[in-house]
N, C-alpha and C positions, 0 to 999 in steps of 0.2 A: 668461488663464485656461487651465490645463493641460487636455489631453484627459483625459476620464474613460474608464475601461475599459468601463463599462456606462452609456451615456447614458440609457437608459430601463430600466424594470423588465422590459419584454419582452425586452430584450437579455440581461439576466441570466438570465431564465427559459430562454431558448434555450441559453445556456451551461450552465446547471444540467442541463437535460434531456439535453444532449449528453454530459455526463461523470459524472453522479451514480452510475450503476450501476458503472462502472469504479472510481471512488473508493471506493464502498462495499465492493466485493470486495477491493480493496487493503487498506483499513482492517480489514476482517474477518479477512484473513489474518494480521494482526498481533495484533488484539485478541481474536480467537476468541470474541467475545461481541457479539451484535447491538446491544445498547444502547450499549456503549462504541464500537463501530464507527460507529454513527450519530452519536455525539457528535463523533468525530474528523472525520467527513465534514462535519458542520455547521461545525466550526472551519476546515476547509480552504476551504469556500466563503465563509465570513465574511472570511477573509484575502484571497481573490480579490476580493471586493466592495470591500475597503478599499485595494486597490492604487492607486498613483498613476499608473502607466504602463500603456498598453494592451498587449495581447498582439500579437505579430507575426502569428500565424496559429493554426489549430487544433492543429498539432503543438506549438507553443510553449505553448499552453494546457495540453495534456495533460502535457507534460514538467514544467511548473511545478507542476501539481496533484500529479503523482507525487511529486516531491521534497518538496513541502509536506506531503502526507498522510503520507508515511513519517516525516518529522521530527516531526509532531504525534503520531503513534502511539508513536514511540520515546520522546518526552518524557513522554507519559502513562504508558507502561510503567515508566519510571524513577522516577516520582514516588512518594514515600512514601505519600501518601494513596491512590493507586491500589492499591499492593501490599497495604495493610492492608484495603482493601475487598474485594479478590479473595480474600484468605485467609479472610475472614469468610464469603464466599459460595461456598466450594469445593463444598459439597454440593448447591447448587441448580443446576438445569439450566434456563436461560432458554429461552423460546419464541422461535423465529426471528421477527424483525420484517419480514424481507424476503419479498416475494411470490415471489421466485425460490428454488427449492430449491438449497441449496449442494451442490456436488459433493464428497463425502468419499471419493473413490477412494483406494486405497492409495498411489498416486503423489502425489496432492495432499497427503495426510496426511503423507507422508514429507517433502515439500518444506516444508510448514508447520512441521515439527519441526526443520528445519535451524537451525544457529546463524545469527544475523541477517546476518552478513557474507556468508554463502552464500545465504540465503533472498532477500535483496535482489537479487542479481545473477541468480539463477535465475528469480525472478518476472518481473523486467524483461525478461530475454532470452527465455524460453519463453512466458510468459503474455501479455506486452505486445508482444513482437516488436521490441524495441529491439536495435540492434547494440552490440557491446562498446565501441566508441568513444563512442557516445551515452551508454551506462550510465556509463562512466568520467567523462564530463563532468557528468552529473547527480549522481553520488555523490561527486565530487571525488577520484577515485582514478585512478592511472595505468592506461591500457588493459591493460598487461601484468598488473597485479594482478587486474583484472576477469577476464581470460582464465584466469589461474591459479585464481581462486576458482571459476569455472565448472567447470574440470577437476576440482578437489578435490570440489566439490559433486556432480558426476556420479559420482565414485568412491564417495562416501558413500551416495548414493541407490542405486547398483547393489548395494552390499553390504547395505544395509538391505532393499531389496525382494527380493533373491535369498534373503536369510536369513529372509524372512517375518516380520520384526519391524519395528515402527515405533518409533524412539527416543522 
């Protein structure tokens, strides 16, 4: 019988408590909607629960969750059903479901408005503290591409913030 990732419910609960806030913030940065972010978080943890192989350590858990959550969010944003739902709800403003207030500083708002290829690397580098080689591995990009995307993103952010406008 193969090792299970979470031999007991208590093991999964510890895993969930250790990572849920991080995964929620990451999903919210993509979905910009508490309800959709919560759905993506749930999907990420369901995938973790259904894994056949155990994680090596907490760093491996976090990296796996990061890539999984980003992919889930991107897939949901690409889906036709999601786009039609969002266009129908444009005028409604949902109440935040999180107990933590979200930081909507100008910098964060500018980061969230970046194109995905830049937002991914900026988020992982500045907000999660990963190194460019780790980000490259996680996103399946060459390290030089990640460094170039960080450079380009910084230039966009500088222009955006100095100009006083958020794209």
